[in-house]
C-alpha positions as CSV (number, residue, x, y, z in Angstrom):
1,M,-63.8,-18.0,-4.0
2,I,-60.1,-18.0,-4.7
3,N,-58.4,-14.6,-5.1
4,H,-56.3,-14.5,-8.3
5,R,-53.7,-12.5,-6.3
6,T,-53.2,-15.2,-3.7
7,P,-50.3,-17.0,-5.4
8,R,-48.3,-13.8,-5.8
9,H,-49.1,-12.9,-2.1
10,L,-47.9,-16.3,-0.9
11,L,-44.8,-16.0,-3.1
12,S,-43.9,-12.7,-1.5
13,I,-44.3,-14.2,2.0
14,C,-42.1,-17.2,1.2
15,L,-39.5,-14.9,-0.4
16,A,-39.4,-12.7,2.7
17,C,-39.1,-15.7,5.0
18,T,-36.3,-17.0,2.9
19,L,-34.3,-13.8,3.0
20,T,-34.9,-13.3,6.7
21,A,-33.6,-16.8,7.5
22,A,-30.6,-16.3,5.3
23,A,-29.7,-12.9,6.5
24,P,-27.4,-13.8,9.4
25,I,-25.3,-16.1,7.1
26,A,-25.1,-13.6,4.3
27,S,-24.2,-10.9,6.7
28,S,-21.4,-12.9,8.2
29,Q,-19.9,-13.8,4.9
30,T,-20.1,-10.4,3.2
31,L,-19.5,-8.3,6.3
32,A,-16.1,-7.1,5.1
33,R,-17.6,-5.6,2.0
34,P,-20.8,-6.2,0.1
35,G,-20.3,-6.6,-3.7
36,W,-17.3,-8.8,-3.7
37,V,-16.5,-10.7,-6.9
38,G,-18.6,-13.9,-6.8
39,S,-21.7,-12.1,-5.5
40,G,-22.9,-11.3,-9.0
41,I,-22.6,-7.6,-8.5
42,T,-19.1,-7.0,-9.8
43,T,-16.3,-8.9,-11.6
44,D,-13.5,-6.7,-10.3
45,L,-10.8,-8.4,-8.2
46,W,-10.5,-6.2,-5.2
47,W,-7.0,-7.5,-4.3
48,K,-5.6,-6.6,-7.7
49,R,-3.6,-3.3,-7.4
50,A,-4.6,-3.4,-3.7
51,I,-3.0,-1.3,-0.9
52,I,-3.0,-3.2,2.4
53,Y,-2.3,-1.5,5.7
54,E,-0.7,-3.8,8.3
55,I,-1.5,-2.9,11.9
56,N,-0.2,-4.2,15.2
57,P,-3.2,-3.2,17.4
58,A,-1.1,-3.0,20.6
59,D,1.0,-0.1,19.2
60,F,-1.4,1.7,16.9
61,S,-3.8,3.4,19.4
62,P,-3.1,5.9,22.2
63,A,-2.4,4.5,25.7
64,G,-5.6,4.0,27.7
65,D,-7.8,3.3,24.6
66,S,-9.0,-0.1,23.7
67,P,-6.7,-1.0,20.7
68,L,-9.5,-2.4,18.5
69,H,-11.7,0.5,19.3
70,G,-8.8,2.8,18.5
71,I,-8.4,1.3,15.1
72,A,-12.1,1.7,14.4
73,H,-11.8,5.3,15.4
74,R,-9.0,5.8,12.9
75,L,-10.7,4.1,9.9
76,D,-11.4,7.4,8.1
77,Y,-7.6,8.2,8.3
78,I,-6.7,4.7,7.0
79,H,-9.3,5.1,4.2
80,S,-7.8,8.4,3.2
81,L,-4.6,6.5,2.2
82,G,-6.5,4.7,-0.5
83,T,-6.3,1.5,1.5
84,D,-8.3,-1.5,0.3
85,A,-7.8,-3.8,3.3
86,I,-6.4,-3.8,6.9
87,L,-4.1,-6.7,8.0
88,L,-4.3,-7.2,11.8
89,T,-1.4,-8.9,13.5
90,H,-0.8,-10.4,16.9
91,L,-4.5,-10.6,17.6
92,Q,-4.4,-13.9,19.4
93,S,-2.4,-14.4,22.6
94,D,-2.3,-18.2,22.4
95,P,-2.2,-20.4,19.3
96,T,-4.1,-23.2,21.0
97,H,-7.0,-20.8,21.5
98,A,-6.9,-19.1,18.1
99,E,-10.7,-18.4,18.1
100,T,-10.2,-15.8,20.9
101,I,-8.7,-12.3,21.0
102,D,-6.0,-11.2,23.4
103,P,-8.1,-9.5,26.2
104,T,-5.6,-6.7,26.4
105,L,-6.5,-5.7,22.8
106,G,-10.3,-5.9,23.1
107,S,-13.2,-8.3,22.8
108,L,-15.0,-10.2,20.0
109,D,-17.8,-7.6,20.2
110,E,-15.3,-4.8,19.6
111,F,-13.9,-6.9,16.7
112,D,-17.3,-7.2,15.2
113,D,-17.8,-3.4,15.6
114,L,-14.6,-2.9,13.7
115,L,-15.7,-5.1,10.9
116,R,-19.0,-3.2,10.5
117,E,-17.3,0.1,10.6
118,A,-14.7,-1.1,8.0
119,S,-17.4,-2.5,5.8
120,S,-19.2,0.9,5.7
121,R,-16.0,2.4,4.3
122,H,-15.4,-0.4,1.8
123,L,-12.4,-1.6,3.8
124,R,-11.8,-5.3,4.2
125,V,-10.1,-6.8,7.3
126,L,-7.5,-9.5,7.0
127,L,-6.0,-11.6,9.8
128,D,-2.4,-12.7,10.4
129,L,-2.6,-16.3,11.8
130,D,-0.1,-17.6,14.2
131,P,2.0,-20.3,12.4
132,A,2.0,-22.3,15.6
133,I,-1.8,-23.1,15.4
134,P,-2.1,-26.9,15.4
135,A,-2.8,-28.3,12.0
136,D,-5.9,-30.2,13.1
137,D,-7.4,-27.0,14.5
138,L,-6.6,-24.8,11.5
139,P,-9.8,-25.5,9.3
140,N,-12.1,-24.8,12.2
141,V,-10.2,-21.7,13.2
142,A,-10.3,-20.4,9.6
143,R,-14.1,-21.0,9.4
144,F,-14.6,-19.2,12.7
145,W,-13.0,-16.0,11.4
146,L,-14.4,-16.3,7.9
147,N,-17.9,-16.6,9.3
148,R,-17.4,-13.4,11.3
149,G,-16.5,-11.5,8.1
150,I,-12.7,-11.8,7.7
151,A,-11.7,-11.2,4.1
152,G,-8.7,-13.5,4.2
153,F,-5.5,-14.5,6.0
154,H,-1.7,-14.1,5.9
155,V,0.5,-17.1,6.6
156,S,4.1,-16.4,7.7
157,G,7.2,-18.4,6.6
158,T,8.4,-20.4,3.6
159,S,8.9,-23.7,5.3
160,E,7.1,-26.9,4.4
161,A,4.9,-26.5,7.4
162,A,3.9,-23.0,6.2
163,H,3.2,-24.3,2.7
164,Q,0.9,-27.0,4.2
165,Q,-0.8,-24.4,6.4
166,A,-1.4,-22.2,3.2
167,S,-2.8,-25.2,1.4
168,T,-5.3,-25.9,4.2
169,L,-6.4,-22.3,4.3
170,R,-6.8,-22.1,0.6
171,T,-9.1,-25.1,0.6
172,T,-11.2,-23.5,3.3
173,T,-11.4,-20.0,1.9
174,V,-12.4,-21.0,-1.6
175,S,-15.6,-22.5,-0.2
176,Y,-16.8,-19.1,0.9
177,M,-18.7,-16.6,-1.1
178,G,-16.7,-13.7,-2.5
179,Q,-12.9,-13.4,-3.0
180,R,-11.5,-14.4,0.4
181,I,-7.8,-14.2,-0.2
182,L,-4.7,-15.8,1.1
183,I,-1.3,-14.0,1.5
184,A,1.8,-16.1,1.7
185,D,5.4,-15.2,2.0
186,A,7.3,-15.4,-1.3
187,D,10.1,-18.1,-1.4
188,P,13.5,-16.3,-1.8
189,N,14.4,-19.0,-4.3
190,F,11.3,-18.5,-6.4
191,V,11.7,-19.4,-10.1
192,A,8.9,-18.4,-12.4
193,T,7.0,-21.1,-14.3
194,A,4.9,-19.6,-17.0
195,Q,1.2,-20.6,-17.1
196,P,0.0,-22.1,-20.4
197,Q,-1.9,-19.6,-22.5
198,P,-5.4,-20.4,-23.8
199,Q,-5.5,-21.3,-27.5
200,P,-7.4,-18.9,-29.8
201,Q,-10.9,-19.9,-30.6
202,P,-12.3,-20.0,-34.2
203,A,-14.1,-16.9,-35.3
204,T,-17.8,-16.7,-35.9
205,R,-19.7,-14.1,-37.8
206,G,-22.0,-11.1,-36.9
207,R,-23.2,-10.0,-33.6
208,H,-23.2,-13.5,-32.2
209,H,-19.4,-13.5,-32.7
210,A,-18.8,-10.6,-30.4
211,H,-21.2,-12.0,-27.8
212,S,-19.6,-15.4,-27.9
213,R,-16.1,-14.0,-27.7
214,S,-17.0,-12.0,-24.7
215,R,-18.5,-15.0,-22.9
216,R,-15.4,-17.1,-23.8
217,Q,-13.1,-14.4,-22.4
218,L,-15.1,-14.2,-19.2
219,H,-15.1,-18.0,-18.9
220,A,-11.3,-18.2,-19.5
221,T,-10.7,-15.5,-16.9
222,T,-13.0,-17.3,-14.4
223,Q,-11.2,-20.6,-15.0
224,K,-7.8,-19.0,-14.5
225,F,-8.6,-17.4,-11.2
226,T,-10.5,-20.5,-10.0
227,A,-7.4,-22.5,-10.5
228,L,-5.4,-19.8,-8.7
229,D,-7.9,-19.8,-5.8
230,T,-7.7,-23.6,-5.3
231,Q,-4.0,-24.1,-5.7
232,F,-2.1,-20.9,-4.9
233,P,-2.3,-17.9,-2.7
234,Q,-3.6,-14.8,-4.4
235,L,-0.7,-12.6,-3.1
236,L,2.9,-13.5,-2.5
237,L,4.6,-11.1,0.0
238,D,8.1,-10.0,-1.0
239,D,9.7,-7.9,1.8
240,R,13.3,-8.2,0.7
241,L,13.5,-4.4,0.3
242,G,13.4,-4.2,4.1
243,A,16.7,-6.0,4.3
244,I,18.6,-3.8,1.9
245,N,21.0,-1.4,3.6
246,P,22.5,0.9,2.3
247,L,20.2,1.7,-0.6
248,S,21.7,0.2,-3.8
249,A,20.3,0.1,-7.3
250,A,22.3,-3.1,-7.9
251,A,20.5,-4.7,-5.0
252,I,17.0,-3.4,-5.8
253,R,16.9,-4.2,-9.5
254,P,16.7,-8.0,-9.1
255,I,13.8,-7.6,-6.7
256,I,11.9,-5.5,-9.2
257,D,12.6,-8.0,-11.9
258,R,11.4,-10.9,-9.7
259,L,8.0,-9.1,-9.2
260,Q,7.6,-9.3,-13.0
261,D,8.5,-13.0,-12.9
262,I,5.8,-13.7,-10.3
263,Q,3.2,-12.0,-12.4
264,Q,4.3,-13.8,-15.6
265,A,4.0,-17.2,-13.8
266,G,0.2,-16.4,-13.7
267,H,-0.5,-18.1,-10.4
268,S,-0.2,-15.3,-7.8
269,L,0.4,-11.5,-7.7
270,P,3.3,-10.0,-5.9
271,L,2.8,-7.9,-2.8
272,L,5.7,-5.5,-2.1
273,A,6.8,-4.2,1.3
274,T,9.6,-1.9,2.4
275,D,8.8,-2.1,6.1
276,G,7.6,-4.7,8.6
277,P,7.9,-6.1,12.1
278,A,11.0,-8.1,11.2
279,F,13.0,-5.0,10.2
280,T,14.2,-1.7,11.5
281,R,11.8,0.9,10.3
282,S,13.0,2.5,7.0
283,M,12.9,6.0,8.5
284,S,15.6,4.8,11.0
285,R,17.3,2.5,8.6
286,Y,18.3,5.0,6.0
287,A,18.1,8.3,7.9
288,D,21.2,10.5,7.5
289,G,19.9,13.6,9.4
290,Q,19.8,15.7,6.3
291,H,17.7,13.9,3.6
292,D,15.4,11.9,5.8
293,L,12.2,13.2,4.2
294,A,13.5,12.9,0.7
295,I,14.6,9.3,1.4
296,A,11.1,8.4,2.8
297,K,9.4,9.9,-0.2
298,L,11.7,7.9,-2.5
299,L,10.9,4.6,-0.8
300,A,7.2,5.4,-1.0
301,T,7.4,6.1,-4.7
302,L,9.2,2.8,-5.2
303,L,6.5,1.0,-3.2
304,F,3.6,2.3,-5.2
305,T,4.9,2.4,-8.8
306,T,6.1,-1.2,-9.4
307,S,3.9,-3.8,-11.0
308,A,3.2,-5.2,-7.5
309,E,0.4,-4.6,-5.0
310,S,1.6,-2.6,-1.9
311,L,1.8,-3.4,1.8
312,L,2.1,-0.4,4.2
313,Y,3.4,-1.0,7.7
314,Y,1.4,1.3,10.1
315,G,3.0,4.6,10.6
316,Q,5.5,4.5,7.7
317,E,3.3,7.0,5.9
318,L,4.0,9.5,8.7
319,G,7.7,8.7,9.0
320,V,7.5,6.7,12.3
321,R,10.9,5.6,13.4
322,S,11.9,2.4,15.3
323,A,11.4,2.9,19.0
324,S,14.5,3.4,21.1
325,P,14.8,2.3,24.8
326,S,14.6,6.0,25.9
327,S,11.3,6.5,24.0
328,A,9.6,3.2,24.8
329,A,7.0,4.9,26.9
330,S,6.2,7.5,24.1
331,P,3.5,6.9,21.5
332,L,4.6,6.0,18.0
333,I,2.0,8.5,16.6
334,V,0.5,11.7,17.9
335,W,-2.9,11.9,16.3
336,D,-4.2,15.3,17.4
337,A,-2.8,18.7,16.7
338,P,-1.1,20.4,19.7
339,A,-3.3,22.8,21.6
340,P,-2.8,26.5,20.7
341,S,-0.5,28.3,23.1
342,Q,-2.2,30.5,25.6
343,P,-1.4,34.3,25.4
344,A,0.7,35.6,28.2
345,P,-1.5,37.2,30.9
346,V,-1.6,41.0,30.9
347,S,-0.1,42.5,34.1
348,E,-2.3,45.0,35.8
349,T,0.5,46.3,38.0
350,Y,2.0,49.5,36.9
351,V,5.6,49.1,35.7
352,P,7.6,52.3,35.3
353,Y,9.1,52.8,31.9
354,K,12.8,52.1,31.5
355,P,14.7,52.6,28.3
356,T,16.6,49.7,27.0
357,T,20.0,49.5,25.2
358,S,18.2,48.5,22.0
359,E,17.1,52.1,21.7
360,T,20.7,53.2,21.2
361,Y,21.3,53.8,17.5
362,V,23.1,50.9,15.7
363,P,24.0,51.3,12.1
364,Y,22.4,48.8,9.7
365,K,24.7,46.0,8.4
366,P,23.3,43.8,5.6
367,P,23.6,40.0,6.2
368,A,26.5,38.2,4.5
369,S,25.4,36.9,1.1
370,Q,26.4,33.5,-0.2
371,T,28.1,33.2,-3.6
372,P,25.5,31.8,-6.0
373,V,26.4,28.4,-7.4
374,P,25.5,27.8,-11.1
375,N,23.1,25.0,-11.8
376,K,22.8,24.2,-8.1
377,P,20.1,21.4,-7.7
378,P,17.1,22.2,-5.5
379,T,17.3,21.5,-1.9
380,T,14.9,19.1,-0.1
381,T,12.7,19.9,2.8
382,A,14.5,20.0,6.1
383,S,14.2,16.8,8.2
384,A,12.6,16.6,11.6
385,P,14.7,15.8,14.6
386,L,15.6,12.2,15.0
387,D,13.6,11.8,18.2
388,A,10.5,13.6,16.9
389,T,7.2,11.8,17.2
390,P,5.1,12.2,13.9
391,N,1.9,14.2,14.3
392,A,-0.8,13.0,12.0
393,A,-2.9,16.2,12.3
394,L,0.0,18.5,11.4
395,E,1.1,16.3,8.4
396,D,-2.5,16.2,7.2
397,A,-2.5,20.0,7.1
398,D,0.8,20.2,5.3
399,P,0.5,19.7,1.5
400,D,4.3,18.8,1.3
401,S,4.3,16.3,4.1
402,L,5.1,12.6,3.8
403,L,1.5,11.7,4.5
404,N,0.2,13.7,1.6
405,W,2.9,12.3,-0.6
406,Y,1.6,8.8,0.2
407,R,-1.9,9.9,-0.7
408,Q,-0.8,11.3,-4.1
409,L,1.1,8.0,-4.9
410,S,-1.9,6.0,-3.8
411,A,-4.2,7.8,-6.2
412,L,-1.6,7.2,-9.0
413,H,-1.3,3.5,-8.0
414,H,-5.0,3.0,-8.4
415,G,-5.7,5.3,-11.3
416,N,-2.9,5.0,-13.8
417,S,-3.4,2.2,-16.3
418,T,0.2,2.1,-17.4
419,L,1.4,1.5,-13.8
420,A,-1.3,-1.0,-13.3
421,L,-1.0,-3.0,-16.5
422,G,2.2,-2.0,-18.3
423,T,5.2,-4.2,-18.8
424,S,8.1,-3.4,-16.4
425,L,11.7,-3.0,-17.6
426,T,14.8,-1.8,-15.8
427,I,17.7,0.2,-17.2
428,N,21.1,-0.5,-15.6
429,R,22.6,2.6,-14.1
430,D,24.2,0.8,-11.2
431,D,27.5,2.7,-11.7
432,Q,25.7,5.9,-10.7
433,N,23.5,4.2,-8.1
434,V,20.4,5.4,-9.9
435,L,17.4,3.1,-10.4
436,V,15.6,3.5,-13.7
437,L,12.3,1.8,-14.3
438,V,10.3,1.8,-17.6
439,R,6.6,1.0,-17.6
440,K,5.4,0.3,-21.1
441,P,1.6,-0.1,-21.9
442,K,0.5,-2.8,-24.3
443,L,-0.5,-0.1,-26.8
444,V,1.5,3.1,-26.7
445,S,-0.5,6.2,-27.6
446,A,-0.8,9.9,-26.7
447,T,-3.3,9.0,-24.0
448,S,-1.3,6.0,-22.8
449,P,2.4,6.9,-23.0
450,V,5.4,5.0,-21.7
451,M,6.3,6.1,-18.2
452,I,9.9,6.3,-16.9
453,L,10.7,6.4,-13.2
454,L,14.0,7.7,-11.8
455,F,15.4,7.1,-8.3
456,N,18.6,8.8,-7.2
457,L,19.8,6.6,-4.3
458,T,22.7,8.9,-3.4
459,A,23.2,12.1,-1.3
460,Q,24.6,13.9,-4.3
461,P,23.0,15.4,-7.5
462,V,23.4,13.1,-10.5
463,Q,23.6,13.9,-14.2
464,L,21.8,11.4,-16.3
465,S,21.3,10.7,-20.0
466,L,18.8,8.1,-21.2
467,K,18.5,8.8,-24.9
468,S,20.5,5.9,-26.1
469,D,18.8,3.5,-23.7
470,T,15.3,4.5,-24.8
471,T,16.4,4.2,-28.5
472,N,17.7,0.7,-27.9
473,L,14.4,-0.3,-26.4
474,G,12.6,1.0,-29.4
475,L,10.9,3.8,-27.5
476,R,10.2,7.0,-29.3
477,G,10.6,10.3,-27.3
478,S,13.0,13.1,-26.5
479,F,11.8,14.4,-23.1
480,L,9.8,13.5,-20.0
481,R,6.7,15.3,-19.0
482,T,6.4,15.4,-15.2
483,V,3.7,13.4,-13.5
484,L,5.0,13.5,-10.0
485,R,8.4,14.4,-8.4
486,S,9.6,14.5,-4.8
487,D,11.8,17.6,-5.1
488,D,10.8,21.1,-5.8
489,S,12.1,21.4,-9.4
490,I,9.8,22.4,-12.3
491,G,9.8,21.9,-16.0
492,T,10.5,19.0,-18.4
493,M,13.4,16.5,-18.2
494,H,15.3,16.1,-21.5
495,L,16.6,12.6,-22.2
496,D,20.0,13.9,-23.5
497,E,20.8,15.4,-20.1
498,M,18.9,15.7,-16.8
499,T,19.7,16.4,-13.2
500,L,18.4,14.5,-10.2
501,A,18.5,16.0,-6.8
502,P,19.9,14.0,-3.9
503,Y,17.5,11.1,-3.1
504,A,15.0,12.4,-5.6
505,A,12.2,10.3,-7.1
506,Y,10.8,11.3,-10.4
507,I,7.8,10.0,-12.5
508,G,7.4,11.2,-16.1
509,E,5.7,10.4,-19.3
510,L,7.9,9.8,-22.4
511,R,7.0,12.4,-25.0
512,Y,8.3,13.7,-28.3
């Protein structure tokens, strides 16, 4: 007699066998993060408004620790920055053996452990590929790392060979499940070419109209990013801010404008960087010994509040400086807080009492007072010594530290819709060396106001008036309500007259 439940039972066995057989492949392809777009779970593009943390494994971990193991040990710290992905550089020692890891950095097993730990924290791992990898080997090299769970690659250079390498990698990555991305370096001579906009569809009636329109919009979006995936890198790295010295509004404004051009072209998204291995670290590049912390906070604000995605170079969130020959043996980062000082031992030997000269009466003299200066701008936090090694634990405990400033900006970068989607405009204040950015949402409202960002790139306080500029732009408002500011001032900023402290960064909502 045939059991009527037999077909369902057999179906369950077959399904279990299928899933078991497919498990290694699925695990290897989604190891960097389950739930990527393309898996059917979410339609979010993880690399849009992403924060990527670039690491050279050899310098990131303390001496004596396996570099890859050291990175895995610091993933909670990296995740606290709001990071979406880690970009590992200099992982291979030989371009002809690009499927191996430099043995001084760790093993493939340690690399797999790092991927698993990163996945559990919703962090993806990207790999910087050596541009000298032979062209014939590149597809196999890419598949090797993609199968292990890598979420994408970075290709260095803007030469024809680099473009060919990027094209090969794009063809390979698009065949994998999920949004495996490619980062390429932006061409300094980039000229935006607008992408054709889809034609409006004829309207239909009733509930079917809304459903059909939603399906059409989703299909159009899918088509757009499919074209992007197969022809262009998802992200174009623009690191020209790293070459600007001294800080100049006239030099920075064209870079900000080009970010908007890259977006409007519709093929790739811009990835902005202020630091990188090719440049002197910004903390050393711009330090003046008096406003170092203020300058670092200003650069961080610029990095996180443009229309671009953000690339952090490991340690810049702590104020790491470029290594000098005298400090080559010192670590770039001290991770643990210093041990508490031991109390002085109590002497058990009798010491006879001897009066000191301090017991002689000395009349009190009040300290000399400074003449108050009217309307004096607030001072910034004192800078650390130029040879100081940043301590991550101490900065973590200090709410006013550079590290916690980065965390505040990261939350704003991810969570503010105007910064994420708004149109970017610049107001020319080059004569005062002040950078003024305007971020305008598509629909201005009380809950989605225009945002204005101010950057004083000088060591002196600056008086600024923006009323006529905002009026000419058709923006309604009379004052700025503070969202975030790097100095210790309080209160609103009136458009008719406002004061910016030296190297201050200010983010405000335009209100009336």
